[in-house]
VMD Tcl script that draws the C-alpha trace (Angstrom):
set ca {
  {-34.41 -0.42 37.80}
  {-35.99 2.93 37.09}
  {-34.36 4.69 40.05}
  {-31.36 6.80 39.20}
  {-28.28 5.28 40.88}
  {-25.41 7.28 42.30}
  {-22.88 8.19 39.64}
  {-21.22 4.91 38.69}
  {-17.77 4.71 37.11}
  {-17.64 5.72 33.46}
  {-14.69 4.98 31.22}
  {-11.90 7.53 31.19}
  {-8.43 7.52 29.66}
  {-5.26 7.51 31.75}
  {-1.73 6.06 31.64}
  {-1.40 2.39 32.51}
  {0.90 3.18 35.43}
  {-1.91 5.16 37.08}
  {-3.85 1.93 37.70}
  {-1.01 -0.43 38.52}
  {-0.01 -1.69 35.08}
  {3.48 -1.71 33.62}
  {3.12 0.18 30.30}
  {6.00 -1.68 28.63}
  {4.61 -5.10 29.47}
  {1.09 -4.00 28.55}
  {2.34 -2.98 25.13}
  {3.11 -6.65 24.54}
  {-0.64 -7.23 24.14}
  {-0.75 -4.66 21.32}
  {2.34 -6.21 19.77}
  {0.63 -9.61 19.75}
  {-2.26 -8.15 17.76}
  {0.14 -6.54 15.29}
  {2.04 -9.81 14.91}
  {-1.22 -11.68 14.36}
  {-2.21 -9.29 11.59}
  {1.18 -9.72 9.95}
  {0.78 -13.52 10.16}
  {-2.67 -13.52 8.56}
  {-4.62 -14.45 11.69}
  {-7.02 -11.60 10.86}
  {-6.95 -8.63 8.48}
  {-7.15 -6.28 11.45}
  {-8.60 -5.68 14.86}
  {-9.11 -3.35 17.79}
  {-8.00 -4.15 21.33}
  {-9.28 -2.23 24.35}
  {-8.02 -2.86 27.89}
  {-9.42 -1.15 30.95}
  {-8.67 -1.41 34.65}
  {-10.74 0.17 37.37}
  {-12.73 2.13 34.80}
  {-9.61 3.50 33.13}
  {-8.86 2.81 29.47}
  {-5.15 2.02 29.44}
  {-4.88 0.57 25.94}
  {-6.93 1.20 22.81}
  {-5.03 -0.18 19.87}
  {-6.11 -0.53 16.24}
  {-4.11 -2.78 13.91}
  {-4.23 -3.81 10.28}
  {-6.80 -3.14 7.58}
  {-10.44 -3.93 6.94}
  {-9.45 -6.60 4.40}
  {-6.19 -8.10 3.15}
  {-6.13 -5.76 0.16}
  {-3.06 -3.50 0.01}
  {-5.33 -0.53 -0.62}
  {-7.95 -1.47 1.98}
  {-8.76 1.20 4.58}
  {-6.82 0.99 7.82}
  {-8.59 -0.16 10.95}
  {-9.17 2.69 13.40}
  {-10.48 2.89 16.93}
  {-13.88 3.74 15.47}
  {-14.04 0.68 13.20}
  {-17.33 -1.18 13.60}
  {-17.34 -4.98 13.76}
  {-20.02 -7.63 13.47}
  {-20.19 -8.62 17.14}
  {-21.70 -12.05 16.38}
  {-22.44 -13.94 19.61}
  {-21.51 -11.02 21.84}
  {-25.12 -10.16 20.95}
  {-26.15 -12.99 23.27}
  {-24.72 -11.25 26.34}
  {-25.06 -7.57 25.43}
  {-28.64 -7.84 24.18}
  {-30.49 -11.01 25.13}
  {-28.90 -11.84 28.48}
  {-29.20 -8.24 29.65}
  {-32.88 -8.12 28.70}
  {-33.39 -11.40 30.54}
  {-31.67 -9.93 33.59}
  {-34.07 -7.01 33.53}
  {-37.19 -9.18 33.11}
  {-36.18 -11.58 35.85}
  {-35.41 -8.69 38.17}
  {-38.78 -7.07 37.52}
  {-40.61 -10.36 38.04}
  {-41.96 -10.47 34.48}
  {-40.10 -13.73 33.81}
  {-39.19 -16.61 36.11}
  {-35.91 -18.46 35.57}
  {-37.44 -21.72 36.79}
  {-40.57 -21.61 34.63}
  {-40.60 -23.74 31.52}
  {-40.26 -22.52 27.96}
  {-43.67 -24.00 27.19}
  {-45.28 -21.87 29.90}
  {-44.35 -18.81 27.85}
  {-44.61 -20.28 24.34}
  {-47.71 -22.41 23.87}
  {-46.27 -23.81 20.65}
  {-43.74 -25.73 22.75}
  {-46.34 -27.64 24.76}
  {-45.49 -31.32 24.42}
  {-42.33 -30.61 22.40}
  {-38.98 -32.12 23.39}
  {-37.68 -28.75 24.67}
  {-40.94 -27.55 26.20}
  {-39.97 -28.66 29.71}
  {-36.64 -26.83 29.70}
  {-36.55 -23.86 32.03}
  {-35.35 -20.39 31.15}
  {-32.40 -21.13 33.40}
  {-31.60 -24.18 31.25}
  {-31.79 -22.17 28.03}
  {-29.51 -19.46 29.40}
  {-26.95 -21.98 30.66}
  {-27.04 -24.08 27.46}
  {-28.21 -27.12 29.42}
  {-31.56 -27.76 27.70}
  {-30.20 -30.57 25.53}
  {-30.98 -28.76 22.28}
  {-28.39 -29.13 19.51}
  {-26.09 -26.26 18.63}
  {-27.72 -24.89 15.53}
  {-29.64 -25.55 12.35}
  {-29.30 -24.27 8.79}
  {-32.93 -23.24 8.59}
  {-31.86 -20.26 6.49}
  {-31.45 -22.59 3.52}
  {-35.16 -23.40 3.71}
  {-36.35 -19.87 4.43}
  {-34.13 -17.98 1.99}
  {-33.86 -14.20 1.95}
  {-36.56 -11.57 2.15}
  {-39.14 -13.44 4.23}
  {-41.29 -11.29 6.53}
  {-39.61 -11.32 9.97}
  {-42.76 -12.40 11.82}
  {-43.21 -15.28 9.40}
  {-39.54 -16.22 9.76}
  {-39.81 -16.18 13.57}
  {-42.87 -18.43 13.37}
  {-41.04 -20.88 11.11}
  {-38.01 -20.94 13.41}
  {-40.23 -21.61 16.43}
  {-42.01 -24.42 14.61}
  {-38.67 -25.94 13.68}
  {-37.24 -25.74 17.19}
  {-40.43 -27.22 18.67}
  {-39.97 -30.27 16.44}
  {-36.24 -30.65 17.15}
  {-35.18 -33.70 19.14}
  {-32.82 -33.14 22.05}
  {-29.27 -34.42 21.73}
  {-29.24 -35.33 25.41}
  {-31.64 -34.96 28.29}
  {-31.90 -31.62 30.11}
  {-28.90 -30.93 32.37}
  {-27.04 -34.05 31.22}
  {-24.47 -32.17 29.16}
  {-23.77 -28.56 28.24}
  {-24.34 -27.97 24.51}
  {-23.83 -24.41 23.29}
  {-27.07 -23.77 21.43}
  {-28.22 -20.89 19.24}
  {-31.62 -22.59 19.15}
  {-32.12 -22.12 22.88}
  {-31.23 -18.45 22.62}
  {-33.71 -18.06 19.75}
  {-36.39 -19.29 22.16}
  {-35.31 -16.72 24.74}
  {-35.65 -13.97 22.16}
  {-39.15 -15.13 21.26}
  {-40.11 -15.18 24.94}
  {-38.79 -11.65 25.41}
  {-40.71 -10.31 22.43}
  {-43.94 -12.03 23.47}
  {-43.70 -10.85 27.07}
  {-42.99 -7.23 26.21}
  {-45.03 -6.80 23.05}
  {-42.05 -5.00 21.52}
  {-39.51 -6.00 18.90}
  {-36.07 -7.14 19.97}
  {-34.19 -4.28 18.29}
  {-36.48 -1.73 19.92}
  {-35.99 -3.24 23.38}
  {-32.22 -3.37 23.00}
  {-32.08 0.22 21.79}
  {-34.36 1.65 24.45}
  {-33.26 -0.40 27.45}
  {-29.52 -0.94 26.88}
  {-27.86 1.03 24.09}
  {-29.48 4.44 24.68}
  {-29.18 4.40 28.51}
  {-25.49 3.47 28.26}
  {-24.81 5.96 25.46}
  {-23.60 3.28 23.05}
  {-24.09 5.37 19.92}
  {-21.90 3.16 17.72}
  {-23.72 -0.09 18.48}
  {-26.90 -1.30 16.77}
  {-28.64 -3.89 14.72}
  {-28.85 -3.13 10.99}
  {-26.21 -0.38 10.81}
  {-26.98 2.46 8.43}
  {-25.53 2.39 4.93}
  {-23.75 5.65 5.77}
  {-21.56 3.71 8.24}
  {-20.35 1.20 5.66}
  {-16.89 2.73 5.33}
  {-16.32 2.17 9.05}
  {-17.50 -1.46 9.04}
  {-15.21 -4.45 8.61}
  {-16.56 -6.99 6.09}
  {-16.75 -10.63 7.10}
  {-16.75 -13.85 5.05}
  {-17.71 -14.33 1.42}
  {-21.01 -16.19 1.64}
  {-21.66 -18.72 -1.11}
  {-25.31 -18.97 -0.04}
  {-25.91 -15.24 -0.49}
  {-23.42 -15.03 -3.33}
  {-21.75 -11.93 -1.92}
  {-19.45 -10.58 0.78}
  {-21.47 -9.37 3.78}
  {-20.32 -5.84 4.50}
  {-22.56 -4.00 6.91}
  {-25.00 -6.92 6.93}
  {-24.85 -9.68 9.50}
  {-22.54 -12.64 8.89}
  {-24.72 -15.23 10.64}
  {-27.01 -16.75 8.02}
  {-29.92 -17.58 10.31}
  {-29.91 -14.01 11.62}
  {-29.85 -12.71 8.05}
  {-32.89 -14.87 7.23}
  {-34.60 -13.25 10.24}
  {-34.09 -9.82 8.72}
  {-30.79 -9.09 10.48}
  {-32.24 -8.93 14.01}
  {-31.91 -11.98 16.26}
  {-31.22 -12.74 19.92}
  {-28.08 -14.77 19.18}
  {-26.36 -12.47 16.64}
  {-26.84 -9.27 14.68}
  {-25.33 -6.47 16.75}
  {-22.56 -4.35 15.25}
  {-20.38 -2.12 17.40}
  {-17.02 -0.63 18.31}
  {-14.58 -1.94 20.88}
  {-15.02 1.22 22.97}
  {-18.79 0.69 23.12}
  {-18.36 -2.95 24.14}
  {-15.96 -1.84 26.87}
  {-18.50 0.70 28.15}
  {-21.15 -2.01 28.35}
  {-18.64 -4.21 30.19}
  {-17.93 -1.40 32.65}
  {-21.64 -1.22 33.44}
  {-21.48 -4.92 34.28}
  {-18.34 -4.43 36.36}
  {-20.15 -1.59 38.18}
  {-22.95 -3.97 39.13}
  {-25.39 -2.86 36.44}
  {-24.90 0.92 36.41}
  {-23.00 3.38 34.24}
  {-22.84 7.06 35.02}
  {-26.28 7.95 36.32}
  {-28.14 5.11 34.61}
  {-28.87 1.60 35.79}
  {-29.70 -1.31 33.47}
  {-29.76 -4.04 36.14}
  {-29.28 -4.50 39.88}
  {-26.03 -5.64 41.47}
  {-27.47 -8.92 42.79}
  {-28.88 -9.73 39.36}
  {-25.49 -9.20 37.75}
  {-23.91 -11.56 40.28}
  {-26.62 -14.17 39.71}
  {-26.18 -14.18 35.94}
  {-22.37 -14.08 35.87}
  {-21.51 -16.87 38.29}
  {-21.47 -20.49 37.21}
  {-25.00 -21.88 36.96}
  {-23.88 -25.32 38.24}
  {-26.66 -27.07 36.31}
  {-24.34 -29.51 34.54}
  {-21.40 -30.96 36.50}
  {-18.16 -29.43 35.27}
  {-19.82 -26.91 32.93}
  {-18.29 -23.44 32.80}
  {-21.60 -21.85 31.77}
  {-23.20 -19.05 33.73}
  {-26.60 -17.60 32.76}
  {-25.96 -16.32 29.26}
  {-22.31 -15.74 30.07}
  {-19.37 -18.14 30.17}
  {-16.67 -18.46 32.82}
  {-13.06 -19.62 32.41}
  {-12.62 -23.27 31.53}
  {-9.38 -25.15 30.92}
  {-8.23 -24.09 28.41}
  {-9.98 -20.72 28.03}
  {-9.94 -17.87 25.54}
  {-9.36 -15.72 28.64}
  {-5.96 -17.33 29.10}
  {-4.46 -18.73 32.27}
  {-4.57 -15.81 34.68}
  {-8.06 -14.33 34.61}
  {-9.59 -15.21 37.98}
  {-12.26 -17.83 38.57}
  {-14.72 -14.96 39.15}
  {-14.26 -13.82 35.54}
  {-16.99 -14.01 32.96}
  {-17.05 -13.39 29.24}
  {-18.07 -14.55 25.78}
  {-16.70 -14.94 22.28}
  {-18.18 -14.34 18.84}
  {-17.71 -16.45 15.72}
  {-16.56 -13.53 13.57}
  {-13.52 -13.05 15.81}
  {-14.83 -11.04 18.74}
  {-14.42 -11.53 22.46}
  {-15.12 -9.84 25.78}
  {-13.77 -10.87 29.18}
  {-14.42 -9.16 32.51}
  {-12.55 -9.89 35.74}
  {-14.20 -8.36 38.85}
  {-11.32 -9.50 41.06}
  {-8.65 -7.72 39.00}
  {-11.07 -4.99 37.81}
  {-10.04 -5.81 34.25}
  {-11.91 -5.64 30.96}
  {-10.42 -6.89 27.71}
  {-12.27 -6.39 24.42}
  {-10.87 -7.83 21.20}
  {-12.78 -7.25 17.97}
  {-11.59 -8.73 14.68}
  {-13.03 -10.04 11.42}
  {-10.95 -13.23 11.46}
  {-13.55 -14.94 9.20}
  {-12.48 -12.74 6.29}
  {-12.28 -14.14 3.74}
  {-13.01 -17.59 5.19}
  {-14.10 -19.11 8.49}
  {-11.54 -21.87 7.99}
  {-8.93 -19.56 9.54}
  {-9.06 -20.47 13.25}
  {-5.67 -19.13 14.35}
  {-7.43 -16.62 16.62}
  {-7.84 -19.48 19.08}
  {-4.16 -19.03 19.96}
  {-4.24 -15.23 19.84}
  {-7.03 -14.68 22.34}
  {-5.45 -16.42 25.36}
  {-2.02 -14.97 24.54}
  {-3.38 -11.42 24.63}
  {-5.26 -11.99 27.89}
  {-2.16 -13.47 29.51}
  {-0.06 -10.51 28.39}
  {-2.55 -8.07 29.89}
  {-2.67 -9.77 33.28}
  {1.10 -10.19 33.42}
  {1.42 -6.41 33.07}
  {-0.19 -5.94 36.50}
  {2.41 -4.86 39.03}
  {0.41 -3.73 42.07}
  {-0.87 -7.19 43.03}
  {0.34 -10.76 42.89}
  {-0.86 -12.56 39.78}
  {-1.34 -16.32 39.98}
  {-2.31 -19.05 37.57}
  {-6.01 -19.80 37.81}
}
mol new
graphics top color blue
foreach p $ca { graphics top sphere $p radius 0.5 }
foreach p [lrange $ca 0 end-1] q [lrange $ca 1 end] { graphics top cylinder $p $q radius 0.2 }
display resetview
């Protein structure tokens, strides 16, 4: 991974027609975002569409909140990426460690974390944790026990103790259960193996090499005006604005393997282009081509599961709509974010919103996401588009 690759495609701007997209039909995707803002699906959002390394649409809509005097969303607006952290940060670090031989996908969690010896989840492999097939439940409100301001190392220790004592909902590989708890274990394994903190690893191994200057954990206070606030939190008694929405991540000091990254749509698209390039961007490589393929195809650990290693693939129905190919992979985030990549069509679609503002009860984005992805694919005119 240290060798400098040949110059891989970097994002550039060009008209949609230059890469086989009908600009009028593509504009429908932007219109859908505008209509969603007007209907109260989200206060605002940014949509980026690329094809073949070319940015053909970068559209900002709405405002940071529903206030009439709220600042307008711009292309440089920063969003809480929520669970996109799982793929941008944790999955990518796992790719790198597996590729280097430092970690083995088929070794058990307990072989890396002695605290898990004899625990219900101790026998789950790293492959199981990545594919959400360990049997662990989705999540836990441990933040209510820990509160705010706890030392991060102490908080990590408490989380690990809690997960070690957690009973499985089902046996390993019996059913796919999307689990933040499994990803928390992966983060602990990564930190133990490297001897470095998660934020440091992400910065040094992913964000800096890819030039993602607008993406980070714990964004600086000076960036607050560019950041979209999320949901009023009754537990914290305030509106998170520039601090992470996810309560468990907040209790961990704002840095976690399952949430915590903030970033712009353009940065997320650049990361996605590195994946589409097979792990390289410009003259830098963050993973090998074969490793990218391994992690982004269906893991096939649970019959019928759409889960890849860290990533998801299209299910029925899917937030990627009806036309993204079966080779596609992507992820969503609870705050209203999503990223889908289609190697077959050379497409990337990034949609960042703060749909949880002011309340998570607003779930209308579930209709918006597939509609936007369908509109993008139906704008392709240089190849036959078929239902998946």
